[in-house]
NUVOBA-536506 format. One line per 3 residues: number of its first residue (from 1); their letters; for each residue z, y, x of C-alpha. Coordinates in steps of 0.001 Angstrom, whole numbers, always signed. Example, Ala and Ser with C-alpha at 12.3 -4.5 7.8 and 13.67 -1.06 7.14 Angstrom:
BEGIN
1	as	+7800 -4500 +12300 ~ +7140 -1060 +13670 $
! end
This chain:
BEGIN
1	mkt	+126183 +112853 +100791 ~ +129045 +110797 +99354 ~ +129337 +107149 +100354 $
4	kvk	+128199 +106138 +96882 ~ +126219 +107903 +94181 ~ +128236 +107979 +90963 $
7	iiv	+125852 +107405 +88088 ~ +125903 +106991 +84309 ~ +123250 +105370 +82113 $
10	igc	+122227 +106959 +78818 ~ +120584 +104436 +76508 ~ +121494 +100778 +77005 $
13	gnm	+118464 +99077 +75477 ~ +115921 +96998 +77402 ~ +115220 +99380 +80274 $
16	gss	+118656 +101005 +80322 ~ +120413 +97656 +80604 ~ +118095 +96573 +83430 $
19	har	+118723 +99788 +85350 ~ +122475 +99478 +84752 ~ +122366 +95997 +86287 $
22	ayh	+120566 +97468 +89296 ~ +123224 +100178 +89763 ~ +125969 +97578 +89423 $
25	kla	+124283 +95374 +92032 ~ +123237 +97937 +94645 ~ +125907 +98956 +97146 $
28	gyd	+124846 +102613 +97211 ~ +125780 +103257 +93569 ~ +128999 +103527 +91593 $
31	lag	+128181 +102807 +87929 ~ +130681 +105035 +86174 ~ +129651 +104916 +82528 $
34	lvd	+127413 +103532 +79810 ~ +126306 +105808 +76974 ~ +124864 +104484 +73722 $
37	mdp	+125363 +105281 +70054 ~ +125424 +101557 +69234 ~ +128837 +100134 +70196 $
40	eir	+127603 +96549 +70034 ~ +124893 +97204 +72637 ~ +127124 +99051 +75090 $
43	nkl	+130067 +96628 +74575 ~ +127907 +93659 +75433 ~ +126489 +95308 +78562 $
46	see	+129884 +96609 +79685 ~ +131406 +93153 +79351 ~ +128517 +91623 +81310 $
49	lgg	+129074 +94087 +84157 ~ +132829 +93624 +84365 ~ +134136 +96391 +82102 $
52	idq	+132236 +99646 +82674 ~ +133588 +102721 +80846 ~ +131765 +103375 +77580 $
55	fdd	+130846 +106545 +75701 ~ +129005 +107267 +72476 ~ +127766 +110724 +73447 $
58	fet	+126303 +112336 +76540 ~ +128545 +115421 +76758 ~ +131769 +113399 +76682 $
61	amm	+130458 +111057 +79344 ~ +129444 +113941 +81603 ~ +132848 +115646 +81321 $
64	atk	+134785 +112419 +81855 ~ +132821 +111035 +84801 ~ +131291 +114103 +86510 $
67	pda	+128410 +111978 +87855 ~ +126190 +112662 +90830 ~ +123235 +111197 +88951 $
70	vav	+122152 +110294 +85427 ~ +119696 +107641 +84230 ~ +117943 +108760 +81043 $
73	cty	+116733 +105601 +79305 ~ +116601 +106807 +75709 ~ +113639 +107285 +73369 $
76	pgt	+110984 +109671 +74790 ~ +111658 +112456 +72293 ~ +115145 +112966 +73796 $
79	hae	+114159 +112866 +77485 ~ +113686 +116592 +78023 ~ +116948 +117716 +76421 $
82	ltl	+119079 +115152 +78242 ~ +117337 +115617 +81582 ~ +117663 +119395 +81471 $
85	kal	+121383 +119174 +80653 ~ +121945 +116713 +83484 ~ +120042 +118816 +86020 $
88	esg	+121858 +121981 +84932 ~ +125171 +120199 +85481 ~ +124186 +119429 +89077 $
91	ahv	+123163 +115791 +88684 ~ +120062 +114035 +89980 ~ +118039 +112282 +87268 $
94	fce	+116149 +109043 +86916 ~ +114092 +109321 +83717 ~ +112193 +106500 +82090 $
97	kpl	+108497 +107099 +81413 ~ +106885 +108982 +79789 ~ +108544 +112242 +80783 $
100	apn	+108257 +113816 +77341 ~ +106083 +113908 +74193 ~ +104378 +117119 +75370 $
103	ied	+103358 +118830 +78588 ~ +105571 +121876 +78030 ~ +108749 +119780 +77987 $
106	aqs	+107561 +117657 +80906 ~ +106815 +120714 +83030 ~ +110178 +122248 +82134 $
109	mvd	+111890 +119119 +83480 ~ +109936 +119284 +86741 ~ +110608 +123017 +87099 $
112	aak	+114334 +122500 +86476 ~ +114564 +119826 +89178 ~ +113032 +122276 +91645 $
115	kyg	+115197 +125172 +90431 ~ +118472 +123260 +90848 ~ +117410 +121408 +93996 $
118	kkl	+117906 +117982 +92440 ~ +115857 +114794 +92545 ~ +113916 +113736 +89468 $
121	vig	+112351 +110260 +89609 ~ +110164 +108930 +86813 ~ +110212 +105229 +85868 $
124	yil	+106688 +104266 +86900 ~ +107665 +100689 +87638 ~ +104207 +99615 +88837 $
127	rvh	+104518 +102016 +91785 ~ +107164 +99786 +93373 ~ +105404 +96518 +92534 $
130	psw	+103981 +94882 +95715 ~ +101313 +92943 +93784 ~ +100081 +96070 +92023 $
133	ekf	+100047 +97909 +95341 ~ +97762 +95146 +96637 ~ +95627 +95404 +93481 $
136	iei	+95170 +99139 +94096 ~ +94416 +98597 +97796 ~ +91658 +96088 +97038 $
139	arg	+90179 +98301 +94315 ~ +89934 +101211 +96760 ~ +87755 +99047 +99004 $
142	lgk	+85181 +98254 +96314 ~ +83204 +101475 +96777 ~ +82443 +104196 +94237 $
145	plv	+82153 +104599 +91349 ~ +84768 +102250 +89907 ~ +84822 +100746 +86433 $
148	mrm	+88459 +100090 +85437 ~ +89256 +97982 +82373 ~ +92884 +97540 +81343 $
151	nln	+94957 +96787 +78276 ~ +98445 +95778 +77159 ~ +98759 +94684 +73543 $
154	qqs	+102073 +93478 +72136 ~ +102429 +91145 +69161 ~ +105877 +92323 +68117 $
157	sgk	+108561 +91341 +65629 ~ +112333 +91569 +65223 ~ +114231 +93854 +67584 $
160	twh	+111144 +94549 +69688 ~ +109149 +95788 +66690 ~ +112133 +97924 +65638 $
163	tlr	+112233 +99508 +69105 ~ +108482 +100137 +69156 ~ +108629 +101767 +65714 $
166	rim	+111321 +104103 +67046 ~ +109108 +105028 +70003 ~ +106253 +105769 +67599 $
169	esm	+108379 +108424 +65935 ~ +107273 +110653 +68806 ~ +104244 +109034 +70480 $
172	spi	+101521 +106429 +70149 ~ +101120 +103254 +72269 ~ +98265 +104751 +74321 $
175	vdc	+100606 +107605 +75303 ~ +103775 +105591 +75949 ~ +102111 +102693 +77829 $
178	gvh	+98988 +104545 +78886 ~ +100747 +106727 +81457 ~ +101340 +103631 +83627 $
181	yvd	+97726 +102555 +83697 ~ +96119 +105974 +83857 ~ +98389 +106579 +86859 $
184	imc	+97029 +103355 +88392 ~ +93443 +104524 +87759 ~ +94144 +107855 +89432 $
187	qmt	+95571 +106041 +92464 ~ +92529 +103760 +92620 ~ +89916 +106512 +92437 $
190	rsk	+91778 +109355 +94174 ~ +89443 +111522 +92126 ~ +89953 +114285 +89574 $
193	pis	+89795 +113176 +85912 ~ +87373 +115427 +84024 ~ +87330 +114239 +80400 $
196	vsa	+88927 +111771 +78004 ~ +88063 +110389 +74573 ~ +89861 +107950 +72301 $
199	iga	+89698 +105906 +69122 ~ +92581 +104418 +67182 ~ +93760 +102859 +63932 $
202	rlt	+96902 +102729 +61824 ~ +97372 +99045 +61026 ~ +100752 +99194 +59287 $
205	nei	+102602 +101226 +56666 ~ +105885 +100713 +58532 ~ +105353 +103830 +60653 $
208	dsd	+104896 +107505 +59884 ~ +101600 +108229 +58163 ~ +100545 +110529 +61027 $
211	myn	+101025 +107851 +63709 ~ +98728 +104988 +64746 ~ +99807 +101733 +66376 $
214	ygq	+96472 +100829 +68009 ~ +94493 +103002 +70389 ~ +91859 +102883 +73109 $
217	lqv	+91110 +105675 +75570 ~ +88191 +106258 +77933 ~ +88572 +108575 +80926 $
220	rfe	+85838 +109919 +83224 ~ +86407 +110982 +86833 ~ +84666 +113518 +89043 $
223	dgs	+83371 +110781 +91393 ~ +81586 +108991 +88540 ~ +84321 +106407 +87988 $
226	vgw	+85270 +105471 +84430 ~ +88406 +103890 +83003 ~ +89226 +102167 +79721 $
229	yea	+92700 +101434 +78391 ~ +93771 +99749 +75139 ~ +97245 +99382 +73620 $
232	gwg	+98360 +98008 +70283 ~ +101828 +97225 +68938 ~ +102966 +95267 +65920 $
235	pmm	+103217 +91934 +64123 ~ +99478 +91899 +63444 ~ +98304 +92136 +67061 $
238	sev	+96321 +89303 +68686 ~ +97693 +87464 +71706 ~ +94195 +86553 +72917 $
241	aff	+93341 +88676 +75981 ~ +96382 +90877 +75480 ~ +96601 +91550 +79218 $
244	vkd	+93331 +92573 +80902 ~ +93335 +94186 +84354 ~ +89831 +94255 +85849 $
247	vig	+88244 +96654 +88351 ~ +84557 +96679 +89321 ~ +82823 +98597 +92114 $
250	pkg	+79491 +98404 +93977 ~ +80979 +95960 +96501 ~ +82458 +93560 +93946 $
253	cvn	+85437 +93263 +91637 ~ +89120 +92359 +91495 ~ +91126 +91175 +88537 $
256	imd	+94547 +89879 +87659 ~ +94427 +86232 +86660 ~ +96632 +84041 +84469 $
259	aeq	+98761 +86857 +83088 ~ +98888 +85208 +79664 ~ +100361 +82082 +81220 $
262	gse	+102923 +84191 +83084 ~ +105298 +84098 +80116 ~ +105929 +81470 +77467 $
265	kgs	+107538 +84118 +75237 ~ +104347 +85956 +74343 ~ +102924 +89444 +74728 $
268	ddv	+106181 +91280 +73932 ~ +108012 +89606 +76845 ~ +108764 +92356 +79344 $
271	dsh	+108102 +90179 +82415 ~ +104531 +89536 +81250 ~ +103792 +93289 +81294 $
274	tkt	+103799 +93505 +85099 ~ +103193 +89914 +86205 ~ +100044 +89194 +88212 $
277	nrl	+100385 +85535 +89361 ~ +97037 +85682 +91176 ~ +94390 +88217 +92118 $
280	kvh	+90750 +87137 +92148 ~ +88394 +89079 +94415 ~ +84628 +88746 +94054 $
283	yse	+82199 +90127 +96653 ~ +78715 +91329 +95674 ~ +77098 +90899 +99106 $
286	kdd	+73852 +88849 +98962 ~ +71491 +87279 +101461 ~ +67676 +87501 +101560 $
289	rde	+67482 +84864 +98816 ~ +69741 +86961 +96554 ~ +72557 +84434 +96894 $
292	ftr	+76154 +85489 +97434 ~ +77222 +85359 +101076 ~ +80990 +85123 +100496 $
295	pde	+83011 +82922 +98160 ~ +85466 +84446 +95717 ~ +88953 +84900 +97137 $
298	iin	+92136 +83937 +95282 ~ +95284 +85755 +96392 ~ +98478 +84028 +95274 $
301	med	+101139 +86408 +93941 ~ +103448 +83901 +92261 ~ +106454 +84859 +94423 $
304	epd	+106339 +88471 +93184 ~ +109495 +90197 +91879 ~ +110475 +89724 +88243 $
307	hqe	+111312 +92596 +85889 ~ +114935 +92936 +87013 ~ +113974 +92854 +90688 $
310	lcd	+111424 +95611 +90021 ~ +114136 +97734 +88398 ~ +116247 +97110 +91512 $
313	leq	+113352 +98382 +93647 ~ +113001 +101493 +91463 ~ +116668 +102311 +91912 $
316	eff	+116456 +101749 +95658 ~ +113641 +104329 +95629 ~ +115844 +106752 +93650 $
319	lna	+118773 +106218 +96014 ~ +116557 +106773 +99047 ~ +115177 +109993 +97521 $
322	isk	+118740 +111300 +97103 ~ +120208 +110136 +100400 ~ +117236 +111162 +102553 $
325	dvd	+116233 +114265 +100575 ~ +112712 +112921 +100023 ~ +110097 +115421 +98845 $
328	lsd	+109061 +114224 +95375 ~ +106457 +116915 +94697 ~ +103533 +114458 +94591 $
331	hle	+105525 +111993 +92504 ~ +106257 +114632 +89878 ~ +102764 +116124 +89905 $
334	dav	+101262 +112661 +89344 ~ +103667 +112024 +86457 ~ +102709 +115262 +84723 $
337	nsl	+98985 +114708 +85320 ~ +98980 +111174 +83898 ~ +100896 +112427 +80864 $
340	riv	+98374 +115248 +80432 ~ +95531 +112711 +80330 ~ +97099 +110406 +77727 $
343	laa	+98125 +113368 +75561 ~ +94515 +114564 +75709 ~ +93510 +111081 +74545 $
346	des	+95878 +111478 +71607 ~ +94247 +114825 +70826 ~ +90830 +113177 +71013 $
349	yrt	+91875 +110511 +68513 ~ +93174 +113134 +66101 ~ +90175 +115507 +66412 $
352	gkt	+87375 +112995 +66960 ~ +86215 +115011 +69981 ~ +85970 +114392 +73717 $
355	idl	+88564 +116497 +75530 ~ +87677 +118224 +78794 ~ +90530 +118186 +81286 $
! end
């Protein structure tokens, strides 16, 4: 492998800019280009990073830079087309989640990575988060079945609401955000999901009439575990209990504490979406008087990585996969499976029926 991996970033919004900063910082990468249709966005990022070459279209950037890798950080509806072109050109790809708006496109991306012998890494940021890894580890020790309750609602305005409306041109909040948390549930249970149902509501006329900006899904697993996930976007959303992460098992429960206090900027602040601060573990063991035998345990996580540091960790994972030829079969299978579940939830909302998986 070359000393450095030459990479370009397509899409310089929130996630694209964070990943570009990671490539600029990490010694194993050579950030060769920024691609975005908005000159103001790419100019600002290029200037911040010391003058990175800029392009307004993907094809020109590919011909000019001939990169070893491409970071696809655009809206989900464009992921498949851009990823396939990059893989066909011989480049490795880091693609932001979700893979695509449908399973067919997602599977085509995975198949292409295998066909061309290139690495495809999906931006499941919680998989590199040490606090979330600890959260999953504790949940696995609570016995079976598990009851998993999670949400991420965003009271959004301004540029954030504009971005979320663009995302909803191709998918709902429970699809776009849900893949993260359904993936977490699958890791916690290590069991096969068997059915999913969902409810939702369209709370604004600022989006397409076929799309809804609030949804809640319920997934059942083969081992008897159940999971609930809720996501809502928009200026009308409540900031009370916008971040719930709670797992219950026969041996007790674990939950993320103080997430709302993790950011003074509110529920649309990107750092608040992953922040844990503290984990609280409760044990259900009782003595012969039916009193608890162990006190609750508080695990301090306040020194955890922030959003940018997590993006750095993701890109270290991508670099390691390229340089050490890591087998990503499980990574890709998990990404497709979590997408399949949230898309089934979307189908359930639209049909009013429980979907067997």
